[in-house]
Each structure stands twice: as C-alpha cells, then as structure tokens.
C-alpha positions in Angstrom: 277.8 104.8 229.4 276.7 108.4 229.6 276.9 109.1 225.8 274.8 106.1 225.1 272.1 107.2 227.5 272.3 110.8 226.1 271.9 109.5 222.5 269.0 107.3 223.5 267.2 110.3 225.0 267.7 112.4 221.9 266.4 109.7 219.6 263.4 109.3 221.8 262.8 113.0 221.7 262.9 113.0 217.9 260.9 109.9 217.1 258.4 109.8 220.1 257.9 113.5 220.3 254.2 113.4 221.5 255.0 111.0 224.3 258.0 113.1 225.5 256.0 116.3 225.3 253.2 114.8 227.4 255.7 113.6 230.0 257.2 117.1 230.1 253.7 118.7 230.6 253.1 116.3 233.5 256.4 117.0 235.1 256.1 120.8 234.9 252.6 120.7 236.3 253.8 118.6 239.2 256.6 121.1 240.1 254.3 124.1 239.6 251.6 122.7 241.9 254.2 121.8 244.5 255.5 125.3 244.5 252.0 126.7 244.8 251.4 124.5 247.8 254.7 125.7 249.4 253.7 129.3 248.8 250.2 128.8 250.3 251.8 127.2 253.4 253.6 130.5 254.1 250.2 132.3 254.4 249.6 133.4 250.8 246.1 133.3 249.4 245.7 130.6 246.6 245.7 133.3 243.9 248.9 135.0 245.4 250.5 131.5 245.7 249.8 130.7 242.0 251.1 134.1 240.8 254.3 133.8 242.9 254.9 130.3 241.5 254.4 131.4 237.9 256.8 134.3 238.4 259.4 132.0 239.9 259.1 129.5 236.9 259.3 132.4 234.4 256.5 131.0 232.2 255.7 127.4 231.4 256.4 127.7 227.7 259.8 129.3 228.3 260.7 126.4 230.6 259.6 123.9 227.9 261.8 125.6 225.4 264.8 125.4 227.8 264.2 121.7 228.3 264.0 121.1 224.5 267.3 123.0 224.1 268.8 120.9 226.7 267.9 117.7 224.8 269.5 119.4 221.7 266.9 118.4 219.2 265.6 121.8 218.3 268.5 122.4 215.8 267.7 119.1 214.1 264.0 119.9 213.9 264.7 123.4 212.6 267.2 122.0 210.0 264.6 119.4 208.9 261.9 122.1 208.5 264.2 124.4 206.5 265.3 121.5 204.4 261.7 120.5 203.7 260.8 124.1 202.8 263.8 124.3 200.5 262.8 121.1 198.6 259.3 122.3 198.3 260.4 125.6 196.9 262.8 124.0 194.4 260.1 121.5 193.3 257.7 124.4 192.5 260.4 126.2 190.5 262.4 123.6 188.5 264.2 126.3 186.5 265.4 128.1 189.6 266.4 124.7 191.1 268.5 123.9 188.0 270.3 127.3 188.2 270.8 126.9 192.0 272.4 123.4 191.6 274.6 124.6 188.7 275.7 127.6 190.7 276.6 125.5 193.7 278.5 123.0 191.5 280.5 125.8 189.8 281.2 127.5 193.2 282.4 124.2 194.7 284.5 123.4 191.7 286.0 126.9 191.6 286.9 126.8 195.3 288.4 123.3 194.9 290.6 124.5 192.0 291.7 127.6 193.9 292.5 125.6 197.0 294.5 123.1 194.9 296.5 125.9 193.4 297.1 127.7 196.7 298.0 124.4 198.3 300.6 123.7 195.6 302.1 127.1 195.3 302.0 128.4 198.9 301.5 125.6 201.3 303.5 122.9 199.5 305.4 124.7 196.7 307.1 122.7 194.0 310.9 122.6 194.1 311.4 123.5 190.4 314.9 124.4 189.2 315.5 128.2 189.3 311.9 129.3 189.8 312.7 133.0 189.4 313.1 132.5 185.6 309.9 130.5 185.2 306.9 132.5 183.8 303.4 131.9 182.7 302.6 133.0 179.2 299.1 133.8 177.8 297.2 135.9 175.3 295.4 138.7 177.1 292.2 140.1 175.4 291.7 142.8 178.0 288.8 141.2 179.8 288.0 137.8 181.3 286.1 136.1 178.5 285.6 132.8 180.1 287.5 129.6 180.7 290.0 130.2 177.9 290.9 133.8 178.9 294.4 132.8 180.0 295.2 130.4 177.3 297.2 130.3 174.0 296.3 129.5 170.4 298.5 126.6 169.1 299.7 128.5 166.0 300.6 131.6 168.0 302.5 129.5 170.5 304.5 127.9 167.6 305.3 131.4 166.2 306.3 132.6 169.7 308.9 129.8 170.1 311.0 131.2 167.3 309.7 134.7 167.1 311.3 136.3 170.1 314.7 136.3 171.8 313.6 136.5 175.4 312.8 132.8 176.1 315.4 130.2 176.7 312.7 127.5 176.3 308.9 127.4 176.1 306.4 124.5 176.6 302.7 124.1 176.1 300.2 121.7 177.8 296.4 121.1 178.2 294.3 119.1 180.6 292.6 115.9 179.4 290.1 113.5 181.2 290.9 109.8 180.7 289.1 106.6 181.5 291.8 104.2 182.9 291.1 100.5 182.4 293.2 98.3 184.7 292.4 94.6 184.9 288.8 95.2 183.9 288.3 98.0 186.4 287.5 101.4 184.7 288.2 104.5 186.6 288.4 108.2 185.7 291.8 109.8 185.7 292.9 113.4 185.3 295.7 113.7 182.8 297.6 116.3 180.9 298.8 116.5 177.3 302.3 118.1 177.3 305.0 119.1 174.8 308.0 116.8 174.9 310.1 119.4 176.6 307.5 120.0 179.4 309.5 118.4 182.2 312.8 119.8 180.9 311.4 123.4 181.1 310.3 122.7 184.7 313.6 121.1 185.5 312.3 117.8 186.9 313.5 114.3 186.2 311.6 111.0 186.6 312.0 108.8 189.6 312.0 105.8 187.3 312.0 105.3 183.6 312.3 108.2 181.1 310.4 111.2 179.8 309.0 111.9 176.3 311.1 112.3 173.2 310.4 114.9 170.5 309.4 112.2 168.0 306.6 111.2 170.4 304.8 114.5 169.7 303.6 113.0 166.4 300.2 111.5 166.0 300.6 107.7 165.9 303.8 107.7 168.0 302.2 109.4 171.0 300.8 106.3 172.8 303.2 106.5 175.8 302.5 107.8 179.2 304.3 109.0 182.3 302.4 108.5 185.6 302.5 110.2 188.9 303.9 108.6 192.1 300.4 108.7 193.6 298.8 106.9 190.6 301.6 104.3 190.6 300.7 103.6 194.2 296.9 103.9 194.1 296.1 102.4 190.8 299.0 99.9 190.3 299.8 99.0 193.8 303.4 100.3 193.5 304.2 97.6 190.9 308.0 97.7 190.5 307.7 96.3 187.0 305.2 98.9 185.7 307.7 100.5 183.3 307.2 99.0 179.9 303.7 97.7 180.7 300.6 98.7 178.7 297.6 100.5 180.1 294.3 101.3 178.5 293.4 105.1 178.3 290.1 106.0 176.6 290.2 102.6 174.8 293.8 103.1 173.4 296.9 101.2 174.5 299.6 103.4 176.1 303.0 102.2 177.3 304.2 103.4 180.7 307.6 104.9 180.1 308.2 106.8 183.4 307.1 107.4 187.0 307.5 110.9 188.5 308.8 111.7 192.0 306.5 111.6 195.0 306.2 115.4 195.3 305.5 116.1 191.6 301.9 116.3 190.1 302.1 119.5 188.1 299.7 121.0 187.0 297.7 120.3 190.1 296.4 117.7 190.5 297.0 115.5 187.4 297.8 111.8 187.7 299.4 111.1 184.3 300.9 112.8 181.3 300.8 112.0 177.6 302.5 113.7 174.6 300.8 116.7 173.1 300.6 115.3 169.6 298.7 117.9 167.5 297.4 117.3 164.0 298.5 119.7 161.3 295.1 121.4 161.5 295.4 121.8 165.2 298.8 123.2 164.9 297.5 125.9 162.5 294.7 126.9 164.8 294.6 130.6 165.9 290.9 131.1 166.8 290.7 128.6 169.6 292.7 129.4 172.7 293.1 125.9 174.2 296.7 125.6 175.5 298.5 126.6 178.6 302.1 127.9 178.2 305.2 128.1 180.4 308.6 129.5 179.5 312.1 130.2 180.9 313.5 133.6 180.5 317.0 133.8 179.1 319.7 134.8 181.5 319.8 138.6 181.9 316.3 139.2 180.5 314.0 140.9 182.9 310.2 140.5 183.0 309.8 144.1 181.8 312.0 143.5 178.8 310.2 140.3 178.0 306.8 142.0 178.2 308.0 144.8 175.8 309.2 142.2 173.3 306.0 140.3 173.5 304.0 143.5 172.9 305.8 143.9 169.6 305.3 140.3 168.8 301.5 140.7 169.4 301.3 143.7 167.1 303.0 141.7 164.4 300.5 138.8 164.7 297.6 141.3 164.7 298.9 142.8 161.4 299.3 139.3 159.9 296.1 137.7 161.3 293.6 140.6 162.0 290.5 138.3 162.0 291.8 136.2 164.9 294.5 138.3 166.7 293.0 141.8 166.8 293.1 143.1 170.3 295.0 140.1 171.6 298.2 140.8 173.6 300.8 138.2 174.6 302.0 138.8 178.1 303.7 137.0 181.0 303.5 136.7 184.7 306.3 135.6 187.1 305.1 132.2 188.1 306.0 132.6 191.8 304.9 136.3 192.2 
C-alpha cells in the first residue's frame, strides 16, 4: 500500500541518512549532466551548457532541500535538534530546569482547572434548582493572595449562618484527596468534604440511597460517603448492591449511603463526598481560610442588598477580631453571572 511505502522511505531517510544522501547526490549529478549534454547538442559551448543547466536547476543545494522536504523528515530532524539543545541547556542549569518544570506543571494544572469549570458552567451547565438565587460567598482581602484568596474561615462561616437575614441557607465544603482501596487495588480519588445541607442547598437528590444527616457532621460519625455516578460505574462496575457496602478511604472504612445522578459531579470534577466533620478547634479557626461557601438568597433579597448586609457583617467581625479579620470583607457573586 502507498502509506506503507511512504513510511518505509521516511524511516530509511531518518536511520540511513548517509546512504540516502549519497544516492541523492548521484541522482542529481546524473540529471545535471544529462541537461548539460542536451544543451551542448543545441550548439552551446561546454561552459554555456553548464551555466544554462545550473540556472534551470536553480542550485543543487536548493534542489536537495526540496527533496528532503518532500520526504518530510526535516521537521523531525529539526525537532530532535531543538529537543537535544533544550535538554543540554536544562542539564547545565538545574535550578532553571526546576523552575521551568514547575511553571509548566502549574500552567497545565491551571488550564485544566479553568477548562473543567468552563465545561461545567458554560458547555454543560448543572441543572440546579432556581440557579438565580444561588451565590458564591467568600472573604475578600482586596488582592489575590494565593490559593485561599476566595475562601472562608470556618468560624466566620459559622457566624455568618446566623448573623445575617439575607440567606435562606448556606453551606461550606472543601476538596480532599483520597486513596480508594477496592479489592486490594489502591487508586487516587478526588473527593469533597461537605456540610450535611450541601446537596439540599444545590437542590439535588441522589439517584439511589440517601444523603448526609446533620448528626454525621460530627467526628466519629462521619465515616459515610456518597459517590458519583461515574465512580460507581468505573470503580465499582455499576454494582447494584453498592449501597450499604464499606469502602476504604485513606485507610478508614466508609459506608456508601448514596449514589448521585449521572450529570452531577459538583464541584468539578469530584468523585465522592464525605461529611465535613470539623473538630472544635477547626470550627473556631479564623486565621486559616480553607473552606468554600455557597448560599441561597432569601426570596425578595437582591444581590446589592445582600452585599450591603455582608459589608456590615464584615465590619462587625473586624471590630471583634482585629488580628484575623482586619481588612477582610465578606462578599458574594451570582453563581451564574
């Protein structure tokens, strides 16, 4: 077949380069000498015949390059040379190499996260109940101070639940990496620790089983999990008897109590959820901003009204806890804006 013959020629050009180049020289010399002979037969002097043949060919080296391009190996050779030069440069500067690799990793990770969010919110948006009343809540410090710049302190979130009259309900959550052990096979799984009312705030119900109860937000009673439809299919083979079974997460036994619908994996792209069971010390934490927050506006409350109320709430916290809350402003963003 033609593609097999073409591939054979290209491999030969790459791995037997000297032989191929020699054959190319001989072929070009043959055509050049034949053209010189034809020119001489028309009455040209030998020198005129050679010059005319060279003009017609446009230069031997140029013809060689065109032949190499036709074989389509120049790009591979150029890429190999660039790759080799890059490795040599990185080997000579290990510090620069480390920074380069880290920068690439962060860039790829950031782009992946952005695409996941765009894919979820724009290309395949969730069908949450009454999305116009769903808002993101965070503590704004005026500038982007890193990975926690849009997060909430647990104690501040606790105060906010009962400190304003603008929210119908509010929930908090945080990502957690797990090692899932299933029949001796250990695999990483991206999970999320969520308040017991997390699914209720979003307005979603399980496809099978149940969701978390308020009592399961307590340490010691929190070893239950709800899994995504995708995890149920990929990791457990769609086992119809999975509800009630025990799985190992980070070396602890968790009972599967629910399976979510096929189109739900919020926040993108988690595979399982466990209760957000904070210790008393964690609940009292104001310095560490380590939770995400969502809320439902009360009927009739506008975003502007909610922001004004949260501004007053922030000033109150700043007066009471100046060491941790100075310059920290609680604000919201319409989730679908």
